[in-house]
C-alpha positions in Angstrom: 9.1 -95.7 32.6 7.2 -98.2 30.5 3.7 -98.0 29.2 2.6 -100.7 31.7 4.1 -98.9 34.6 2.4 -95.6 33.5 -1.0 -97.3 33.0 -0.9 -99.1 36.4 0.3 -95.9 38.1 -2.5 -93.7 36.7 -5.2 -96.3 37.3 -4.4 -96.8 41.0 -3.9 -93.0 41.6 -7.2 -92.3 39.9 -9.0 -95.0 41.9 -7.8 -93.6 45.2 -8.9 -90.1 44.2 -12.3 -91.3 43.0 -12.9 -93.5 46.1 -12.0 -90.5 48.3 -14.4 -88.3 46.4 -17.2 -90.8 46.6 -16.8 -91.3 50.4 -16.6 -87.6 51.1 -19.2 -86.3 48.7 -22.0 -84.5 50.5 -20.5 -85.1 54.0 -19.2 -81.6 54.6 -21.4 -80.0 57.2 -21.9 -76.9 55.1 -21.1 -74.6 58.0 -17.6 -73.9 56.7 -16.3 -73.4 60.3 -13.1 -74.8 61.8 -14.7 -77.9 63.4 -16.0 -78.8 59.9 -12.9 -78.1 57.9 -10.2 -79.1 60.4 -11.9 -81.9 62.5 -14.4 -83.3 59.9 -17.3 -82.5 62.3 -16.0 -85.2 64.6 -16.9 -87.8 62.1 -13.8 -90.0 61.8 -14.3 -93.6 62.7 -11.5 -95.4 64.4 -10.2 -97.1 61.2 -9.8 -93.7 59.5 -8.0 -92.4 62.6 -5.6 -95.4 62.5 -5.1 -95.2 58.7 -4.5 -91.4 58.7 -2.1 -91.4 61.7 -0.1 -94.3 60.0 0.1 -92.7 56.6 0.6 -89.1 57.9 3.8 -90.3 59.5 4.8 -93.1 57.0 6.1 -91.4 53.9 9.2 -91.3 51.9 11.1 -89.5 54.8 10.6 -92.9 56.6 10.8 -95.4 53.7 13.5 -93.7 51.8 15.7 -92.2 54.5 15.5 -95.0 57.1 16.2 -97.6 54.4 18.9 -95.2 53.1 20.8 -95.7 56.4 21.1 -99.5 55.5 21.1 -100.6 59.1 18.8 -102.2 61.7 19.5 -99.6 64.3 17.1 -97.0 62.9 14.1 -99.3 63.7 14.3 -97.8 67.2 12.5 -94.7 65.9 9.5 -97.0 65.2 9.7 -99.1 68.4 9.8 -96.0 70.5 6.9 -94.5 68.5 4.6 -97.2 70.0 5.3 -95.7 73.5 4.5 -92.3 72.2 1.1 -93.5 70.8 0.2 -95.0 74.1 1.0 -91.7 75.8 -1.3 -90.0 73.3 -4.1 -92.4 73.8 -4.2 -92.5 77.6 -2.6 -89.2 78.8 -3.2 -86.4 76.2 -6.3 -87.4 74.4 -8.6 -87.4 77.5 -7.4 -83.9 78.2 -7.9 -82.7 74.6 -11.5 -84.1 74.5 -12.3 -82.8 78.0 -11.3 -79.3 76.9 -13.0 -79.6 73.5 -9.9 -78.5 71.6 -9.7 -77.9 67.9 -5.9 -77.5 68.0 -3.4 -78.9 70.5 -2.3 -75.4 71.2 -5.8 -74.4 72.3 -5.2 -76.4 75.4 -2.3 -74.1 76.3 -4.6 -71.1 76.1 -7.1 -72.8 78.4 -4.4 -73.9 80.9 -2.5 -70.6 81.1 -5.4 -68.3 80.4 -3.4 -66.4 77.8 -3.7 -66.4 74.0 -0.1 -65.3 73.4 1.4 -68.5 74.5 -1.0 -70.4 72.1 0.2 -68.1 69.3 3.9 -68.6 70.1 3.7 -72.4 70.1 1.6 -72.3 66.9 4.3 -70.1 65.3 7.0 -72.7 66.2 4.9 -75.5 64.9 4.4 -73.6 61.6 8.1 -72.9 61.4 8.9 -76.6 61.8 6.3 -77.6 59.1 7.5 -74.9 56.7 11.3 -75.1 57.1 11.7 -78.8 57.9 8.9 -81.3 57.2 7.3 -80.0 54.0 10.6 -79.6 52.0 12.0 -82.9 53.4 8.9 -84.7 52.2 9.1 -83.2 48.8 12.8 -84.0 48.5 12.4 -87.6 49.8 9.5 -88.3 47.4 11.3 -86.9 44.4 14.5 -88.8 45.3 12.6 -92.1 45.5 10.9 -91.7 42.1 14.0 -90.7 40.3 16.0 -93.6 41.9 13.3 -96.2 41.2 12.9 -95.0 37.6 16.7 -94.9 37.0 16.5 -91.2 36.0 19.1 -88.5 36.6 18.9 -87.4 40.2 20.1 -83.9 39.6 18.5 -80.9 41.3 16.5 -79.9 38.2 14.6 -83.2 38.2 14.2 -83.2 41.9 12.6 -79.8 41.7 10.3 -80.8 38.9 9.0 -83.8 40.8 8.7 -81.7 43.9 6.4 -79.2 42.1 4.2 -82.0 40.9 3.9 -83.5 44.4 3.3 -80.1 46.0 0.6 -79.1 43.5 -1.5 -82.3 43.9 -0.9 -82.6 47.6 -2.1 -79.0 48.2 -5.2 -79.7 46.1 -6.3 -82.5 48.5 -5.8 -80.2 51.6 -7.5 -77.2 50.0 -10.6 -78.7 48.5 -11.4 -81.6 50.9 -10.4 -80.5 54.4 -9.5 -83.1 57.0 -12.1 -85.7 56.0 -10.6 -86.0 52.4 -7.1 -86.1 53.8 -8.0 -88.9 56.3 -10.0 -91.0 53.9 -7.3 -90.8 51.2 -4.7 -91.7 53.9 -6.5 -94.9 54.8 -7.1 -96.1 51.3 -3.4 -95.4 50.5 -2.3 -96.9 53.7 -3.7 -100.4 52.9 -2.0 -100.2 49.5 1.4 -99.0 50.7 1.7 -101.3 53.7 0.8 -104.3 51.5 3.2 -103.5 48.8 6.0 -102.5 51.2 5.7 -106.0 52.8 5.9 -107.5 49.3 9.2 -105.5 48.8 10.5 -106.9 52.0 9.7 -110.5 51.0 11.1 -110.2 47.5 14.2 -108.4 48.8 14.9 -111.3 51.2 14.2 -113.8 48.4 16.8 -112.0 46.2 19.5 -112.9 48.7 18.0 -116.3 49.6 17.0 -115.0 53.0 20.7 -115.0 53.8 22.1 -111.8 55.4 25.6 -113.3 56.0 28.5 -111.1 55.0 26.8 -107.9 56.2 28.9 -106.1 58.9 27.7 -106.8 62.4 27.3 -103.1 63.1 24.6 -102.9 60.5 22.6 -105.7 62.1 22.6 -104.7 65.7 20.0 -102.9 67.8 22.7 -101.7 70.3 24.3 -98.6 68.9 27.7 -97.5 70.2 28.5 -93.9 71.1 29.6 -93.1 67.5 26.4 -94.5 65.9 23.3 -92.5 64.7 21.4 -93.8 67.8 23.7 -94.6 70.7 22.0 -97.1 73.1 22.1 -94.6 76.0 20.0 -92.0 74.1 17.1 -94.5 74.4 17.1 -93.7 78.1 17.1 -89.9 77.7 15.8 -87.8 74.8 14.2 -90.6 72.7 11.1 -90.9 74.9 10.6 -87.1 75.0 10.9 -86.9 71.2 8.1 -89.5 70.8 5.9 -87.8 73.4 6.2 -84.5 71.6 5.6 -85.9 68.1 2.7 -88.2 68.8 1.0 -86.2 71.6 1.4 -82.5 70.9 2.1 -82.3 67.2 -1.1 -80.9 65.5 -0.5 -82.9 62.3 -0.8 -86.2 64.2 -3.2 -85.4 67.0 -5.7 -83.7 64.7 -6.8 -87.1 63.4 -7.4 -88.5 66.9 -9.3 -85.3 67.9 -11.7 -85.7 65.0 -13.6 -88.8 66.3 -17.1 -88.7 67.7 -15.9 -89.9 71.1 -12.8 -90.4 73.1 -13.2 -94.2 73.0 -13.4 -94.2 69.2 -10.3 -92.0 69.1 -8.3 -94.3 71.5 -9.3 -97.3 69.5 -7.8 -95.7 66.4 -4.6 -94.7 68.1 -4.1 -98.1 69.6 -4.7 -99.7 66.1 -2.0 -97.3 64.7 0.4 -98.5 67.5 -0.2 -102.1 66.5 0.7 -101.3 62.9 3.7 -99.4 64.0 5.0 -102.3 66.2 4.3 -105.3 63.8 4.7 -103.9 60.3 6.5 -100.6 60.0 9.9 -101.7 61.5 10.2 -104.4 58.8 9.5 -102.2 55.9 11.8 -99.3 56.9 15.0 -101.3 57.6 15.0 -104.8 55.8 15.1 -103.5 52.2 17.9 -101.2 53.1 19.9 -103.9 54.8 19.4 -106.2 51.8 20.5 -103.4 49.4 23.8 -103.2 51.3 24.4 -106.9 50.5 23.4 -106.5 46.9 24.9 -103.1 46.0 27.2 -102.1 48.9 26.9 -98.6 50.5 24.4 -96.7 48.4 24.9 -92.9 48.9 22.4 -90.1 49.7 19.3 -92.2 50.5 19.2 -94.0 47.2 19.0 -97.6 48.5 15.3 -98.0 48.7 14.5 -96.8 45.1 17.3 -99.1 43.8 16.1 -102.2 45.7 12.5 -101.6 44.6 13.6 -101.3 41.0 15.6 -104.5 41.3 13.1 -106.8 42.9 9.6 -105.7 41.7 8.2 -107.0 38.4 7.4 -104.2 35.9 3.6 -104.1 36.4 4.0 -104.2 40.2 6.5 -101.4 40.2 3.8 -99.1 38.7 1.5 -100.0 41.6 4.2 -99.3 44.1 5.0 -96.0 42.5 1.3 -95.1 42.9 1.4 -96.2 46.5 4.5 -94.1 47.3 3.0 -91.2 45.3 -0.1 -91.5 47.6 2.0 -91.7 50.7 3.9 -88.5 49.8 0.6 -86.7 49.0 -1.1 -87.8 52.2 1.8 -86.7 54.5 2.2 -83.4 52.6 -1.5 -82.6 52.6 -1.9 -83.6 56.2 0.8 -81.1 57.3 -0.8 -78.4 55.2 -4.2 -79.0 56.7 -2.8 -79.0 60.2 -0.8 -75.8 59.4 -3.9 -74.1 58.2 -5.7 -75.1 61.4 -2.9 -73.6 63.5 -2.9 -70.3 61.6 -6.6 -69.9 61.3 -7.6 -70.9 64.8 -4.6 -69.8 66.9 -3.3 -66.7 65.1 -5.8 -65.2 62.6 -8.8 -65.4 64.8 -6.9 -64.2 67.9 -5.3 -61.2 66.3 -7.2 -60.4 63.1 -10.8 -61.6 63.7 -13.1 -64.4 63.0 -12.5 -66.0 59.6 -15.7 -65.6 57.5 -14.5 -68.3 55.0 -12.3 -70.8 56.8 -11.7 -72.9 53.7 -10.5 -70.0 51.6 -8.2 -68.7 54.3 -6.9 -72.3 54.8 -6.2 -72.5 51.0 -4.1 -69.3 51.1 -2.0 -70.7 53.9 -1.6 -74.0 52.1 -0.5 -72.3 48.9 2.0 -70.0 50.6 3.6 -72.8 52.6 3.8 -75.0 49.5 5.7 -72.3 47.6 8.2 -71.7 50.4 8.7 -75.4 50.9 9.7 -75.9 47.3 12.3 -73.1 47.7 13.9 -75.1 50.5 14.1 -78.5 48.7 17.7 -77.8 47.5 18.9 -77.6 51.1 17.7 -81.1 51.9 19.1 -82.4 48.6 22.5 -81.4 49.9 22.3 -83.4 53.2 23.9 -86.8 53.7 21.1 -88.4 55.7 17.5 -87.0 55.5 16.2 -88.7 58.7 19.1 -87.5 60.9 18.9 -84.0 59.5 15.1 -83.7 60.1 15.4 -85.1 63.7 18.3 -82.9 64.6 16.8 -79.7 63.2 13.4 -80.3 64.8 15.1 -80.5 68.2 15.2 -76.7 68.0 11.4 -76.7 68.4 10.2 -80.0 69.8 11.6 -79.9 73.4 10.8 -76.2 74.0 7.2 -76.8 72.8 6.9 -79.9 75.0 8.0 -78.0 78.0 5.1 -75.6 77.7 2.7 -78.5 77.7 4.4 -80.2 80.7 4.4 -77.0 82.8 0.8 -76.2 81.8 -0.5 -79.6 82.7 1.6 -80.4 85.7 1.5 -77.1 87.6 -1.0 -74.4 88.7 -0.4 -70.7 89.0 2.2 -70.4 86.2 2.3 -67.1 84.4 2.2 -67.6 80.6 5.1 -65.2 80.2 7.3 -67.4 82.4 6.5 -70.4 80.2 7.2 -68.4 77.0 10.6 -67.4 78.5 11.3 -71.1 79.1 10.4 -71.9 75.5 12.6 -69.3 74.0 15.5 -70.2 76.3 15.1 -73.8 75.2 15.3 -72.9 71.5 18.5 -70.8 72.1 20.1 -73.5 74.2 19.5 -76.4 71.9 20.8 -74.4 68.9 24.0 -73.7 70.9 24.2 -77.4 72.0 23.7 -79.0 68.6 25.4 -76.5 66.3 28.2 -74.9 68.3 29.1 -76.7 71.5 28.2 -80.3 70.6 29.3 -81.9 73.9 27.2 -85.0 73.3 24.7 -86.6 70.9 21.8 -84.3 69.9 19.3 -86.7 71.4 20.9 -86.2 74.8 20.8 -82.5 74.0 17.0 -82.8 73.6 16.6 -84.2 77.1 18.8 -81.5 78.6 16.9 -78.8 76.7 13.5 -80.1 78.0 14.7 -80.0 81.6 16.3 -76.6 81.1 13.1 -75.2 79.6 10.9 -76.5 82.4 13.2 -75.3 85.1 13.6 -71.9 83.5 9.8 -71.5 83.4 9.4 -72.3 87.0 12.3 -70.1 88.2 11.1 -67.1 86.1 7.6 -67.7 87.4 8.8 -67.3 91.0 11.6 -64.7 90.7 10.3 -62.4 88.0 6.5 -62.8 88.3 6.3 -63.6 92.0 4.1 -66.6 91.7 4.3 -69.8 93.7 3.4 -72.9 91.7 1.3 -75.8 92.9 2.0 -79.3 91.6 -1.3 -80.7 90.2 -2.3 -82.7 87.1 -5.5 -80.9 86.2 -7.9 -81.8 83.5 -10.7 -79.4 84.1 -11.4 -76.7 81.5 -10.4 -73.2 82.5 -11.6 -69.9 81.0 -9.3 -68.5 78.3 -8.2 -65.0 78.0 -9.8 -62.8 75.4 
């Protein structure tokens, strides 16, 4: 890395940190409670909601792994996400605000009148963050920087970069709470989206805007049955995946729940949907496709770093490294902050007692999760495709969790224990489907898992607990169990 690259990188990274500090200075409410630390005292304007949602999701696991597939087909993850954001804005957000929720799982306690289902779902969310998302983000970020810099991509260097990313990312989450996370997300978002579009333009210019010679299967949006996203999966599990991720996942919805009003939150979510539709698909597929024409099939998610190194001038590559560094940090610290919220609000306060110092307890959770995530980085370094591994693994949790929300919102008189049985049954069934049986694509398996979990909950509710359900979409707050 040249002196120019280092200087630009440090200058931009320092500016983002300083701008975040200046914006957040003196704005903590001083109460130290969960609404302050985890929801920024309801003070996030719509543009911070949009910026934070965009950057929390858009990190190296998108830029590196989607471009690493070197095909247009993966853009469906982004197009489908727009639908998920609309469902969040107009279906789930009104319910969260009406019930005055700090975490998405708090809604489950209010709907079922039971704290145990809230804790179970929080535990599953925490497991997904710890064993899937956090190590995948650290690996993807390290992989990009090593590839872009032309350094050895061995596990030792990957672990070294992962330690650096985890340390700085945890510091944001620990010392600033959600406000610092959201503000740094937004500043970083403007930078990364702008520079990522520059990469798209320069990549296309490098091949004279001519994509001829690239195999047709890499340029189609209609995947066959052997592709990563068969066309028929768009009609089954894909919409459920997006509903789960954007509408029930604490890491995403926490930003939208931190606005002063439902209208402000919806404005931010819709702005994020616009960004996802018009900008994100371009930056996560075009550079990878161009890299195929320039370099052929680049193995193990190395295409994006290589194309960036090829097309960006020296000084601008330092700026892009700073932007990607910020993107990794914002996603990592967002997940840590959401995880701390889930543990403190849903588990510690329910079974241990009211936290006297929320920030300190949140810091302990963040540190512990960072250490365990680092230990799991070698597993993700051994995978052929990061994005497919993440999506397939998360199916173990996503559809069972979504079933608890669907049953709780759509039906009255459901015993929480029946819903928990449905959740556990879904985890077991999907594990068998995707890892042993494998009768069809894992996205189809997600749709089947969701249906199975919902049906199991309702059957157990009637046969085991002797309760008859009533179909009703209800949005009124209900008293929670002690």
